[in-house]
N, CA and C atoms of all chains as a GROMACS GRO file, in nm:
protein
  633
    1MET      N    1   8.574   8.238   9.807
    1MET     CA    2   8.624   8.373   9.812
    1MET      C    3   8.632   8.423   9.958
    2SER      N    4   8.747   8.484   9.982
    2SER     CA    5   8.773   8.525  10.124
    2SER      C    6   8.696   8.657  10.154
    3ALA      N    7   8.680   8.692  10.282
    3ALA     CA    8   8.619   8.807  10.326
    3ALA      C    9   8.680   8.936  10.258
    4GLU      N   10   8.813   8.933  10.254
    4GLU     CA   11   8.891   9.047  10.199
    4GLU      C   12   8.855   9.069  10.050
    5GLN      N   13   8.844   8.955   9.975
    5GLN     CA   14   8.810   8.964   9.838
    5GLN      C   15   8.669   9.023   9.818
    6LYS      N   16   8.575   8.970   9.902
    6LYS     CA   17   8.437   9.026   9.896
    6LYS      C   18   8.440   9.176   9.925
    7ARG      N   19   8.508   9.214  10.017
    7ARG     CA   20   8.517   9.354  10.052
    7ARG      C   21   8.577   9.433   9.939
    8ALA      N   22   8.684   9.382   9.875
    8ALA     CA   23   8.747   9.456   9.761
    8ALA      C   24   8.652   9.466   9.641
    9TRP      N   25   8.574   9.364   9.614
    9TRP     CA   26   8.476   9.374   9.514
    9TRP      C   27   8.365   9.475   9.542
   10LEU      N   28   8.322   9.480   9.670
   10LEU     CA   29   8.220   9.574   9.703
   10LEU      C   30   8.272   9.721   9.684
   11VAL      N   31   8.397   9.744   9.731
   11VAL     CA   32   8.458   9.871   9.717
   11VAL      C   33   8.462   9.916   9.570
   12LEU      N   34   8.503   9.825   9.481
   12LEU     CA   35   8.523   9.858   9.340
   12LEU      C   36   8.384   9.888   9.284
   13ILE      N   37   8.277   9.811   9.321
   13ILE     CA   38   8.140   9.835   9.265
   13ILE      C   39   8.100   9.974   9.316
   14VAL      N   40   8.115  10.000   9.443
   14VAL     CA   41   8.071  10.129   9.496
   14VAL      C   42   8.146  10.249   9.423
   15THR      N   43   8.272  10.224   9.396
   15THR     CA   44   8.358  10.320   9.322
   15THR      C   45   8.303  10.348   9.184
   16ILE      N   46   8.279  10.235   9.115
   16ILE     CA   47   8.228  10.248   8.976
   16ILE      C   48   8.100  10.319   8.973
   17VAL      N   49   8.003  10.277   9.058
   17VAL     CA   50   7.868  10.346   9.066
   17VAL      C   51   7.878  10.484   9.098
   18SER      N   52   7.970  10.525   9.196
   18SER     CA   53   7.992  10.655   9.238
   18SER      C   54   8.041  10.746   9.119
   19VAL      N   55   8.153  10.700   9.069
   19VAL     CA   56   8.211  10.783   8.957
   19VAL      C   57   8.122  10.782   8.838
   20GLY      N   58   8.060  10.670   8.796
   20GLY     CA   59   7.971  10.661   8.681
   20GLY      C   60   7.847  10.752   8.704
   21GLY      N   61   7.795  10.743   8.822
   21GLY     CA   62   7.682  10.834   8.855
   21GLY      C   63   7.717  10.984   8.850
   22TYR      N   64   7.833  11.015   8.895
   22TYR     CA   65   7.883  11.157   8.886
   22TYR      C   66   7.894  11.200   8.744
   23VAL      N   67   7.953  11.119   8.660
   23VAL     CA   68   7.981  11.160   8.517
   23VAL      C   69   7.842  11.162   8.440
   24VAL      N   70   7.751  11.086   8.480
   24VAL     CA   71   7.621  11.085   8.408
   24VAL      C   72   7.534  11.209   8.459
   25LEU      N   73   7.543  11.237   8.586
   25LEU     CA   74   7.466  11.348   8.640
   25LEU      C   75   7.518  11.486   8.624
   26VAL      N   76   7.650  11.499   8.606
   26VAL     CA   77   7.703  11.637   8.597
   26VAL      C   78   7.641  11.728   8.493
   27PRO      N   79   7.609  11.680   8.374
   27PRO     CA   80   7.550  11.771   8.273
   27PRO      C   81   7.404  11.817   8.319
   28PHE      N   82   7.345  11.747   8.412
   28PHE     CA   83   7.213  11.787   8.452
   28PHE      C   84   7.208  11.866   8.579
   29VAL      N   85   7.286  11.834   8.675
   29VAL     CA   86   7.278  11.903   8.809
   29VAL      C   87   7.405  11.977   8.844
   30GLY      N   88   7.506  11.974   8.750
   30GLY     CA   89   7.626  12.042   8.788
   30GLY      C   90   7.703  11.985   8.902
   31ALA      N   91   7.760  12.071   8.988
   31ALA     CA   92   7.847  12.033   9.097
   31ALA      C   93   7.766  11.941   9.197
   32TRP      N   94   7.634  11.954   9.198
   32TRP     CA   95   7.558  11.875   9.294
   32TRP      C   96   7.571  11.727   9.268
   33ALA      N   97   7.617  11.694   9.145
   33ALA     CA   98   7.629  11.549   9.113
   33ALA      C   99   7.728  11.478   9.216
   34ALA      N  100   7.809  11.560   9.282
   34ALA     CA  101   7.907  11.500   9.369
   34ALA      C  102   7.847  11.425   9.486
   35PHE      N  103   7.707  11.445   9.503
   35PHE     CA  104   7.646  11.374   9.602
   35PHE      C  105   7.646  11.220   9.588
   36THR      N  106   7.676  11.181   9.463
   36THR     CA  107   7.689  11.041   9.439
   36THR      C  108   7.804  10.972   9.517
   37PHE      N  109   7.900  11.059   9.556
   37PHE     CA  110   8.012  11.004   9.635
   37PHE      C  111   7.966  10.976   9.783
   38GLY      N  112   7.848  11.010   9.812
   38GLY     CA  113   7.785  10.985   9.942
   38GLY      C  114   7.777  10.834   9.953
   39LEU      N  115   7.774  10.761   9.842
   39LEU     CA  116   7.777  10.616   9.845
   39LEU      C  117   7.895  10.556   9.917
   40TYR      N  118   7.999  10.639   9.932
   40TYR     CA  119   8.118  10.597   9.994
   40TYR      C  120   8.094  10.569  10.147
   41PHE      N  121   7.984  10.627  10.197
   41PHE     CA  122   7.946  10.598  10.342
   41PHE      C  123   7.911  10.452  10.354
   42LEU      N  124   7.879  10.379  10.235
   42LEU     CA  125   7.858  10.246  10.243
   42LEU      C  126   7.984  10.165  10.283
   43LEU      N  127   8.093  10.228  10.258
   43LEU     CA  128   8.215  10.156  10.293
   43LEU      C  129   8.236  10.138  10.438
   44LEU      N  130   8.159  10.220  10.519
   44LEU     CA  131   8.159  10.212  10.658
   44LEU      C  132   8.107  10.073  10.712
   45PHE      N  133   8.030  10.009  10.620
   45PHE     CA  134   7.976   9.877  10.655
   45PHE      C  135   8.070   9.766  10.618
   46LEU      N  136   8.185   9.799  10.561
   46LEU     CA  137   8.277   9.698  10.513
   46LEU      C  138   8.307   9.588  10.621
   47PRO      N  139   8.333   9.626  10.754
   47PRO     CA  140   8.362   9.521  10.845
   47PRO      C  141   8.256   9.413  10.860
   48LEU      N  142   8.125   9.448  10.820
   48LEU     CA  143   8.018   9.353  10.836
   48LEU      C  144   8.020   9.248  10.718
   49VAL      N  145   8.088   9.280  10.610
   49VAL     CA  146   8.089   9.184  10.497
   49VAL      C  147   8.178   9.072  10.526
   50GLY      N  148   8.128   8.954  10.519
   50GLY     CA  149   8.206   8.827  10.535
   50GLY      C  150   8.271   8.820  10.671
   51ARG      N  151   8.211   8.872  10.779
   51ARG     CA  152   8.275   8.877  10.905
   51ARG      C  153   8.280   8.732  10.976
   52LYS      N  154   8.197   8.638  10.914
   52LYS     CA  155   8.184   8.502  10.972
   52LYS      C  156   8.310   8.428  10.930
   53GLN      N  157   8.377   8.471  10.824
   53GLN     CA  158   8.491   8.397  10.774
   53GLN      C  159   8.617   8.439  10.841
   54PRO      N  160   8.689   8.350  10.910
   54PRO     CA  161   8.807   8.394  10.983
   54PRO      C  162   8.921   8.428  10.880
   55ALA      N  163   9.006   8.525  10.922
   55ALA     CA  164   9.116   8.556  10.838
   55ALA      C  165   9.241   8.495  10.895
   56ASP      N  166   9.331   8.443  10.803
   56ASP     CA  167   9.452   8.381  10.847
   56ASP      C  168   9.570   8.473  10.809
   57GLU      N  169   9.700   8.418  10.831
   57GLU     CA  170   9.810   8.507  10.808
   57GLU      C  171   9.820   8.552  10.664
   58ARG      N  172   9.775   8.471  10.562
   58ARG     CA  173   9.785   8.509  10.429
   58ARG      C  174   9.686   8.622  10.396
   59ASP      N  175   9.561   8.614  10.446
   59ASP     CA  176   9.463   8.729  10.436
   59ASP      C  177   9.522   8.854  10.496
   60LYS      N  178   9.571   8.844  10.616
   60LYS     CA  179   9.628   8.962  10.679
   60LYS      C  180   9.739   9.020  10.602
   61SER      N  181   9.830   8.936  10.557
   61SER     CA  182   9.948   8.980  10.479
   61SER      C  183   9.905   9.061  10.356
   62ILE      N  184   9.807   8.997  10.283
   62ILE     CA  185   9.759   9.056  10.160
   62ILE      C  186   9.679   9.196  10.191
   63ALA      N  187   9.602   9.194  10.297
   63ALA     CA  188   9.528   9.318  10.336
   63ALA      C  189   9.631   9.430  10.375
   64ARG      N  190   9.739   9.387  10.447
   64ARG     CA  191   9.833   9.483  10.488
   64ARG      C  192   9.904   9.547  10.363
   65ARG      N  193   9.943   9.463  10.269
   65ARG     CA  194  10.008   9.512  10.147
   65ARG      C  195   9.917   9.599  10.066
   66GLY      N  196   9.788   9.565  10.057
   66GLY     CA  197   9.689   9.650   9.989
   66GLY      C  198   9.672   9.782  10.053
   67THR      N  199   9.670   9.776  10.189
   67THR     CA  200   9.656   9.908  10.261
   67THR      C  201   9.782   9.996  10.238
   68MET      N  202   9.897   9.928  10.232
   68MET     CA  203  10.013  10.010  10.214
   68MET      C  204  10.020  10.073  10.072
   69ALA      N  205   9.977   9.991   9.972
   69ALA     CA  206   9.974  10.043   9.833
   69ALA      C  207   9.876  10.150   9.824
   70GLY      N  208   9.753  10.130   9.888
   70GLY     CA  209   9.649  10.235   9.884
   70GLY      C  210   9.697  10.367   9.949
   71GLY      N  211   9.762  10.351  10.057
   71GLY     CA  212   9.818  10.468  10.132
   71GLY      C  213   9.917  10.544  10.050
   72LEU      N  214  10.006  10.467   9.988
   72LEU     CA  215  10.109  10.538   9.902
   72LEU      C  216  10.046  10.608   9.788
   73ALA      N  217   9.952  10.539   9.720
   73ALA     CA  218   9.885  10.596   9.598
   73ALA      C  219   9.803  10.717   9.646
   74SER      N  220   9.744  10.708   9.755
   74SER     CA  221   9.655  10.823   9.813
   74SER      C  222   9.744  10.940   9.841
   75TYR      N  223   9.859  10.920   9.903
   75TYR     CA  224   9.955  11.023   9.933
   75TYR      C  225  10.004  11.092   9.808
   76LEU      N  226  10.030  11.008   9.703
   76LEU     CA  227  10.075  11.067   9.577
   76LEU      C  228   9.965  11.145   9.512
   77ALA      N  229   9.847  11.094   9.519
   77ALA     CA  230   9.728  11.172   9.466
   77ALA      C  231   9.712  11.304   9.534
   78PHE      N  232   9.731  11.302   9.669
   78PHE     CA  233   9.718  11.428   9.749
   78PHE      C  234   9.827  11.524   9.704
   79VAL      N  235   9.954  11.478   9.683
   79VAL     CA  236  10.065  11.569   9.647
   79VAL      C  237  10.036  11.626   9.507
   80LEU      N  238  10.001  11.533   9.414
   80LEU     CA  239   9.972  11.575   9.280
   80LEU      C  240   9.847  11.674   9.279
   81GLY      N  241   9.746  11.636   9.357
   81GLY     CA  242   9.633  11.727   9.367
   81GLY      C  243   9.669  11.871   9.413
   82CYS      N  244   9.753  11.878   9.515
   82CYS     CA  245   9.793  12.009   9.564
   82CYS      C  246   9.881  12.085   9.456
   83MET      N  247   9.973  12.006   9.401
   83MET     CA  248  10.060  12.075   9.303
   83MET      C  249   9.981  12.116   9.180
   84GLY      N  250   9.883  12.032   9.140
   84GLY     CA  251   9.796  12.066   9.015
   84GLY      C  252   9.717  12.183   9.042
   85THR      N  253   9.662  12.196   9.173
   85THR     CA  254   9.584  12.311   9.212
   85THR      C  255   9.664  12.445   9.205
   86TRP      N  256   9.787  12.432   9.253
   86TRP     CA  257   9.878  12.547   9.254
   86TRP      C  258   9.907  12.583   9.109
   87TRP      N  259   9.934  12.483   9.028
   87TRP     CA  260   9.970  12.516   8.888
   87TRP      C  261   9.855  12.582   8.817
   88VAL      N  262   9.736  12.522   8.828
   88VAL     CA  263   9.618  12.577   8.756
   88VAL      C  264   9.583  12.715   8.814
   89ALA      N  265   9.573  12.731   8.944
   89ALA     CA  266   9.525  12.856   8.999
   89ALA      C  267   9.627  12.973   8.987
   90PHE      N  268   9.753  12.944   9.036
   90PHE     CA  269   9.846  13.054   9.043
   90PHE      C  270   9.927  13.072   8.913
   91ALA      N  271   9.985  12.963   8.864
   91ALA     CA  272  10.074  12.977   8.748
   91ALA      C  273   9.999  12.993   8.616
   92TRP      N  274   9.880  12.929   8.610
   92TRP     CA  275   9.809  12.940   8.480
   92TRP      C  276   9.712  13.051   8.476
   93LYS      N  277   9.616  13.046   8.575
   93LYS     CA  278   9.499  13.147   8.572
   93LYS      C  279   9.543  13.279   8.642
   94GLY      N  280   9.652  13.279   8.713
   94GLY     CA  281   9.695  13.398   8.783
   94GLY      C  282   9.606  13.434   8.902
   95GLN      N  283   9.536  13.345   8.964
   95GLN     CA  284   9.455  13.369   9.077
   95GLN      C  285   9.537  13.364   9.208
   96GLU      N  286   9.501  13.446   9.300
   96GLU     CA  287   9.570  13.449   9.426
   96GLU      C  288   9.502  13.371   9.537
   97GLN      N  289   9.372  13.327   9.501
   97GLN     CA  290   9.296  13.249   9.600
   97GLN      C  291   9.249  13.128   9.542
   98VAL      N  292   9.224  13.028   9.629
   98VAL     CA  293   9.168  12.900   9.577
   98VAL      C  294   9.039  12.873   9.661
   99SER      N  295   8.936  12.825   9.595
   99SER     CA  296   8.812  12.799   9.662
   99SER      C  297   8.838  12.687   9.781
  100VAL      N  298   8.770  12.705   9.882
  100VAL     CA  299   8.789  12.616   9.990
  100VAL      C  300   8.730  12.471   9.954
  101HIS      N  301   8.652  12.469   9.857
  101HIS     CA  302   8.601  12.340   9.816
  101HIS      C  303   8.702  12.256   9.747
  102THR      N  304   8.810  12.324   9.694
  102THR     CA  305   8.918  12.243   9.632
  102THR      C  306   8.976  12.144   9.732
  103MET      N  307   8.995  12.181   9.850
  103MET     CA  308   9.049  12.081   9.951
  103MET      C  309   8.957  11.957   9.966
  104GLY      N  310   8.829  11.995   9.972
  104GLY     CA  311   8.734  11.884   9.979
  104GLY      C  312   8.741  11.787   9.862
  105ILE      N  313   8.752  11.850   9.748
  105ILE     CA  314   8.766  11.765   9.631
  105ILE      C  315   8.894  11.681   9.638
  106ILE      N  316   9.004  11.741   9.682
  106ILE     CA  317   9.133  11.666   9.684
  106ILE      C  318   9.118  11.557   9.793
  107ALA      N  319   9.054  11.584   9.904
  107ALA     CA  320   9.030  11.481  10.007
  107ALA      C  321   8.946  11.362   9.951
  108CYS      N  322   8.843  11.399   9.871
  108CYS     CA  323   8.762  11.292   9.807
  108CYS      C  324   8.835  11.207   9.712
  109LEU      N  325   8.934  11.283   9.637
  109LEU     CA  326   9.006  11.210   9.538
  109LEU      C  327   9.108  11.114   9.613
  110GLY      N  328   9.158  11.164   9.729
  110GLY     CA  329   9.247  11.072   9.810
  110GLY      C  330   9.177  10.952   9.853
  111ALA      N  331   9.052  10.964   9.902
  111ALA     CA  332   8.973  10.848   9.948
  111ALA      C  333   8.949  10.757   9.833
  112LEU      N  334   8.910  10.814   9.727
  112LEU     CA  335   8.877  10.736   9.607
  112LEU      C  336   9.000  10.650   9.563
  113VAL      N  337   9.113  10.727   9.559
  113VAL     CA  338   9.236  10.650   9.511
  113VAL      C  339   9.270  10.548   9.611
  114PHE      N  340   9.265  10.577   9.749
  114PHE     CA  341   9.302  10.478   9.846
  114PHE      C  342   9.220  10.357   9.839
  115TRP      N  343   9.093  10.362   9.837
  115TRP     CA  344   8.999  10.240   9.841
  115TRP      C  345   9.018  10.167   9.707
  116SER      N  346   9.026  10.242   9.594
  116SER     CA  347   9.039  10.177   9.467
  116SER      C  348   9.163  10.094   9.452
  117VAL      N  349   9.281  10.161   9.484
  117VAL     CA  350   9.409  10.093   9.478
  117VAL      C  351   9.422   9.979   9.565
  118ARG      N  352   9.372  10.005   9.690
  118ARG     CA  353   9.382   9.890   9.784
  118ARG      C  354   9.302   9.773   9.736
  119SER      N  355   9.185   9.790   9.686
  119SER     CA  356   9.095   9.680   9.646
  119SER      C  357   9.168   9.610   9.519
  120ILE      N  358   9.211   9.687   9.429
  120ILE     CA  359   9.275   9.628   9.308
  120ILE      C  360   9.401   9.545   9.356
  121VAL      N  361   9.486   9.596   9.442
  121VAL     CA  362   9.599   9.528   9.481
  121VAL      C  363   9.564   9.399   9.551
  122ILE      N  364   9.458   9.405   9.637
  122ILE     CA  365   9.420   9.289   9.711
  122ILE      C  366   9.371   9.176   9.613
  123LEU      N  367   9.288   9.218   9.514
  123LEU     CA  368   9.242   9.120   9.419
  123LEU      C  369   9.352   9.059   9.329
  124VAL      N  370   9.452   9.146   9.301
  124VAL     CA  371   9.563   9.097   9.220
  124VAL      C  372   9.650   8.997   9.299
  125LEU      N  373   9.670   9.038   9.431
  125LEU     CA  374   9.768   8.950   9.512
  125LEU      C  375   9.703   8.819   9.537
  126TYR      N  376   9.564   8.807   9.548
  126TYR     CA  377   9.505   8.676   9.573
  126TYR      C  378   9.531   8.581   9.461
  127GLY      N  379   9.570   8.628   9.346
  127GLY     CA  380   9.595   8.543   9.233
  127GLY      C  381   9.741   8.525   9.206
  128ARG      N  382   9.828   8.589   9.289
  128ARG     CA  383   9.970   8.581   9.257
  128ARG      C  384  10.048   8.526   9.371
  129HIS      N  385  10.180   8.501   9.349
  129HIS     CA  386  10.266   8.448   9.454
  129HIS      C  387  10.286   8.559   9.562
  130VAL      N  388  10.261   8.516   9.683
  130VAL     CA  389  10.279   8.607   9.803
  130VAL      C  390  10.365   8.534   9.899
  131GLU      N  391  10.449   8.606   9.980
  131GLU     CA  392  10.521   8.550  10.087
  131GLU      C  393  10.472   8.602  10.224
  132ALA      N  394  10.479   8.520  10.316
  132ALA     CA  395  10.441   8.563  10.446
  132ALA      C  396  10.532   8.682  10.490
  133ASP      N  397  10.485   8.766  10.581
  133ASP     CA  398  10.556   8.884  10.624
  133ASP      C  399  10.691   8.844  10.682
  134ASP      N  400  10.699   8.731  10.746
  134ASP     CA  401  10.826   8.695  10.817
  134ASP      C  402  10.901   8.585  10.738
  135ALA      N  403  10.850   8.548  10.616
  135ALA     CA  404  10.914   8.450  10.537
  135ALA      C  405  11.040   8.501  10.473
  136MET      N  406  11.070   7.950   8.905
  136MET     CA  407  11.049   7.850   9.014
  136MET      C  408  11.053   7.921   9.151
  137PRO      N  409  10.949   7.892   9.231
  137PRO     CA  410  10.946   7.952   9.368
  137PRO      C  411  11.069   7.909   9.454
  138GLU      N  412  11.113   7.992   9.548
  138GLU     CA  413  11.223   7.945   9.623
  138GLU      C  414  11.189   7.835   9.723
  139VAL      N  415  11.066   7.841   9.765
  139VAL     CA  416  11.021   7.737   9.866
  139VAL      C  417  10.920   7.649   9.790
  140THR      N  418  10.953   7.520   9.776
  140THR     CA  419  10.858   7.421   9.723
  140THR      C  420  10.814   7.329   9.838
  141ASN      N  421  10.712   7.251   9.802
  141ASN     CA  422  10.650   7.158   9.906
  141ASN      C  423  10.593   7.034   9.845
  142CYS      N  424  10.588   6.934   9.933
  142CYS     CA  425  10.524   6.812   9.884
  142CYS      C  426  10.394   6.780   9.960
  143ILE      N  427  10.316   6.883   9.986
  143ILE     CA  428  10.194   6.873  10.063
  143ILE      C  429  10.098   6.778   9.992
  144ARG      N  430  10.091   6.788   9.869
  144ARG     CA  431   9.992   6.701   9.790
  144ARG      C  432  10.020   6.552   9.815
  145ARG      N  433  10.155   6.524   9.801
  145ARG     CA  434  10.186   6.381   9.816
  145ARG      C  435  10.176   6.337   9.962
  146LEU      N  436  10.205   6.428  10.058
  146LEU     CA  437  10.183   6.392  10.200
  146LEU      C  438  10.034   6.379  10.242
  147ARG      N  439   9.947   6.456  10.170
  147ARG     CA  440   9.809   6.434  10.200
  147ARG      C  441   9.762   6.295  10.146
  148PHE      N  442   9.813   6.267  10.029
  148PHE     CA  443   9.781   6.131   9.969
  148PHE      C  444   9.828   6.020  10.064
  149ASP      N  445   9.957   6.037  10.113
  149ASP     CA  446  10.010   5.935  10.203
  149ASP      C  447   9.943   5.924  10.337
  150ASN      N  448   9.869   6.034  10.376
  150ASN     CA  449   9.801   6.030  10.502
  150ASN      C  450   9.655   6.008  10.480
  151GLY      N  451   9.627   5.903  10.410
  151GLY     CA  452   9.490   5.859  10.390
  151GLY      C  453   9.404   5.956  10.314
  152GLU      N  454   9.470   6.016  10.208
  152GLU     CA  455   9.394   6.114  10.125
  152GLU      C  456   9.325   6.222  10.205
  153MET      N  457   9.416   6.284  10.288
  153MET     CA  458   9.358   6.388  10.381
  153MET      C  459   9.320   6.506  10.293
  154THR      N  460   9.198   6.561  10.327
  154THR     CA  461   9.148   6.674  10.246
  154THR      C  462   9.216   6.807  10.280
  155GLN      N  463   9.200   6.897  10.188
  155GLN     CA  464   9.265   7.026  10.212
  155GLN      C  465   9.194   7.091  10.332
  156GLN      N  466   9.066   7.079  10.339
  156GLN     CA  467   8.992   7.131  10.449
  156GLN      C  468   9.036   7.074  10.586
  157GLU      N  469   9.065   6.949  10.589
  157GLU     CA  470   9.110   6.882  10.711
  157GLU      C  471   9.248   6.943  10.748
  158LEU      N  472   9.337   6.947  10.650
  158LEU     CA  473   9.466   7.008  10.682
  158LEU      C  474   9.460   7.151  10.724
  159ALA      N  475   9.364   7.220  10.663
  159ALA     CA  476   9.351   7.361  10.700
  159ALA      C  477   9.306   7.374  10.843
  160VAL      N  478   9.213   7.289  10.888
  160VAL     CA  479   9.168   7.288  11.027
  160VAL      C  480   9.278   7.263  11.122
  161ARG      N  481   9.357   7.158  11.089
  161ARG     CA  482   9.469   7.114  11.176
  161ARG      C  483   9.582   7.225  11.185
  162ALA      N  484   9.597   7.295  11.069
  162ALA     CA  485   9.702   7.402  11.070
  162ALA      C  486   9.650   7.538  11.114
  163GLY      N  487   9.516   7.549  11.129
  163GLY     CA  488   9.458   7.671  11.179
  163GLY      C  489   9.454   7.781  11.080
  164VAL      N  490   9.442   7.742  10.950
  164VAL     CA  491   9.420   7.846  10.838
  164VAL      C  492   9.304   7.810  10.754
  165THR      N  493   9.277   7.896  10.651
  165THR     CA  494   9.164   7.868  10.565
  165THR      C  495   9.198   7.769  10.452
  166ARG      N  496   9.106   7.707  10.392
  166ARG     CA  497   9.138   7.609  10.283
  166ARG      C  498   9.201   7.685  10.171
  167GLN      N  499   9.163   7.812  10.140
  167GLN     CA  500   9.228   7.891  10.040
  167GLN      C  501   9.372   7.900  10.057
  168THR      N  502   9.415   7.920  10.185
  168THR     CA  503   9.564   7.935  10.211
  168THR      C  504   9.639   7.801  10.184
  169ILE      N  505   9.576   7.688  10.220
  169ILE     CA  506   9.632   7.559  10.189
  169ILE      C  507   9.641   7.545  10.037
  170ILE      N  508   9.542   7.578   9.963
  170ILE     CA  509   9.540   7.575   9.819
  170ILE      C  510   9.658   7.655   9.761
  171ALA      N  511   9.674   7.774   9.815
  171ALA     CA  512   9.774   7.870   9.764
  171ALA      C  513   9.916   7.814   9.797
  172ILE      N  514   9.933   7.752   9.914
  172ILE     CA  515  10.063   7.700   9.954
  172ILE      C  516  10.094   7.576   9.865
  173GLU      N  517   9.999   7.490   9.850
  173GLU     CA  518  10.015   7.367   9.767
  173GLU      C  519  10.056   7.404   9.625
  174ALA      N  520   9.998   7.520   9.574
  174ALA     CA  521  10.018   7.554   9.434
  174ALA      C  522  10.150   7.639   9.426
  175GLY      N  523  10.214   7.660   9.536
  175GLY     CA  524  10.333   7.744   9.532
  175GLY      C  525  10.310   7.890   9.520
  176LYS      N  526  10.187   7.936   9.547
  176LYS     CA  527  10.156   8.071   9.532
  176LYS      C  528  10.177   8.148   9.661
  177TYR      N  529  10.194   8.083   9.766
  177TYR     CA  530  10.212   8.148   9.898
  177TYR      C  531  10.319   8.080   9.971
  178ALA      N  532  10.419   8.151  10.018
  178ALA     CA  533  10.525   8.098  10.098
  178ALA      C  534  10.488   8.122  10.247
  179PRO      N  535  10.450   8.016  10.326
  179PRO     CA  536  10.406   8.034  10.461
  179PRO      C  537  10.504   8.083  10.559
  180SER      N  538  10.463   8.135  10.670
  180SER     CA  539  10.552   8.183  10.776
  180SER      C  540  10.609   8.058  10.841
  181LEU      N  541  10.711   8.078  10.917
  181LEU     CA  542  10.768   7.959  10.986
  181LEU      C  543  10.677   7.890  11.082
  182PRO      N  544  10.599   7.965  11.170
  182PRO     CA  545  10.502   7.889  11.254
  182PRO      C  546  10.408   7.801  11.177
  183LEU      N  547  10.359   7.861  11.064
  183LEU     CA  548  10.259   7.786  10.988
  183LEU      C  549  10.326   7.667  10.929
  184ALA      N  550  10.442   7.680  10.873
  184ALA     CA  551  10.520   7.568  10.817
  184ALA      C  552  10.531   7.455  10.918
  185PHE      N  553  10.564   7.490  11.041
  185PHE     CA  554  10.585   7.392  11.147
  185PHE      C  555  10.443   7.322  11.181
  186ARG      N  556  10.335   7.408  11.177
  186ARG     CA  557  10.210   7.345  11.206
  186ARG      C  558  10.161   7.244  11.097
  187ILE      N  559  10.188   7.282  10.974
  187ILE     CA  560  10.157   7.192  10.866
  187ILE      C  561  10.240   7.066  10.879
  188ALA      N  562  10.365   7.079  10.905
  188ALA     CA  563  10.453   6.960  10.918
  188ALA      C  564  10.398   6.874  11.036
  189ARG      N  565  10.361   6.936  11.139
  189ARG     CA  566  10.313   6.861  11.254
  189ARG      C  567  10.178   6.786  11.228
  190ALA      N  568  10.103   6.847  11.144
  190ALA     CA  569   9.977   6.787  11.098
  190ALA      C  570   9.999   6.654  11.020
  191PHE      N  571  10.122   6.639  10.956
  191PHE     CA  572  10.162   6.522  10.889
  191PHE      C  573  10.238   6.428  10.977
  192GLY      N  574  10.276   6.481  11.099
  192GLY     CA  575  10.373   6.412  11.180
  192GLY      C  576  10.512   6.402  11.113
  193ALA      N  577  10.545   6.499  11.049
  193ALA     CA  578  10.676   6.507  10.970
  193ALA      C  579  10.761   6.622  11.021
  194LYS      N  580  10.885   6.617  10.980
  194LYS     CA  581  10.975   6.737  11.005
  194LYS      C  582  10.948   6.842  10.899
  195VAL      N  583  10.971   6.969  10.931
  195VAL     CA  584  10.940   7.076  10.843
  195VAL      C  585  11.016   7.058  10.706
  196GLU      N  586  11.149   7.010  10.716
  196GLU     CA  587  11.223   6.992  10.589
  196GLU      C  588  11.181   6.881  10.511
  197GLU      N  589  11.090   6.795  10.567
  197GLU     CA  590  11.037   6.690  10.491
  197GLU      C  591  10.916   6.730  10.404
  198VAL      N  592  10.864   6.847  10.444
  198VAL     CA  593  10.746   6.910  10.377
  198VAL      C  594  10.786   7.023  10.281
  199PHE      N  595  10.873   7.098  10.335
  199PHE     CA  596  10.920   7.219  10.252
  199PHE      C  597  11.064   7.201  10.216
  200GLU      N  598  11.096   7.259  10.095
  200GLU     CA  599  11.232   7.258  10.050
  200GLU      C  600  11.268   7.394  10.002
  201TYR      N  601  11.390   7.435  10.043
  201TYR     CA  602  11.429   7.574  10.003
  201TYR      C  603  11.530   7.565   9.892
  202HIS      N  604  11.504   7.633   9.787
  202HIS     CA  605  11.597   7.633   9.669
  202HIS      C  606  11.671   7.777   9.674
  203GLU      N  607  11.794   7.771   9.707
  203GLU     CA  608  11.864   7.890   9.721
  203GLU      C  609  11.895   7.956   9.585
  204ALA      N  610  11.856   8.084   9.568
  204ALA     CA  611  11.895   8.148   9.449
  204ALA      C  612  12.046   8.179   9.439
  205PRO      N  613  12.101   8.172   9.322
  205PRO     CA  614  12.235   8.195   9.308
  205PRO      C  615  12.277   8.340   9.348
  206PRO      N  616  12.380   8.359   9.429
  206PRO     CA  617  12.401   8.495   9.483
  206PRO      C  618  12.439   8.587   9.370
  207SER      N  619  12.394   8.712   9.377
  207SER     CA  620  12.430   8.808   9.272
  207SER      C  621  12.568   8.858   9.294
  208ALA      N  622  12.638   8.888   9.183
  208ALA     CA  623  12.772   8.934   9.198
  208ALA      C  624  12.779   9.074   9.257
  209PRO      N  625  12.871   9.091   9.358
  209PRO     CA  626  12.885   9.223   9.426
  209PRO      C  627  12.922   9.333   9.320
  210GLN      N  628  12.862   9.455   9.333
  210GLN     CA  629  12.892   9.560   9.248
  210GLN      C  630  13.022   9.628   9.294
  211ALA      N  631  13.105   9.664   9.204
  211ALA     CA  632  13.227   9.740   9.236
  211ALA      C  633  13.202   9.880   9.265
   0.00000   0.00000   0.00000
């Protein structure tokens, strides 16, 4: 298993634990359950995972495609998050103001989507046909 | 069918049953990449294709074969 695959699995595990922990804890501690997303700080240690294993052009190509897919999905989530906020707050509830925490939630959602989609795409591409970037 | 096929497996056999790891070291990539190329799951870049061919002492067209897809009809 390559270093990129190990990193992708770590990200998916952290994501599942974070989201699962949040869902389980919300009934007990309310919005404070969001602290489970502090686990995402673990992702800062990603470069340390499997660093002894050198990456070649295939690893780099797959990582680049995963990053692009994650970035696109994250941007889409950001746009939908902003549009959804507008629709719920202004069009549906008739509010003229939005809590500043909403932006934080949208940013967290963006990070969640970016890392999750990137990891899933990387794991899928390792099992499928891929071409070199200049092929 | 992939557009680029190869005969790396046969060439490894012809070169004293060269291991995938040995070929990977000679070509400067990981064994996983050699496995993916051999299985037709990865189409290598030109420099890597040349390095693999050189590892066998062969020309690149003796290792890789390009199957041109039929051109699609131009739309009016």
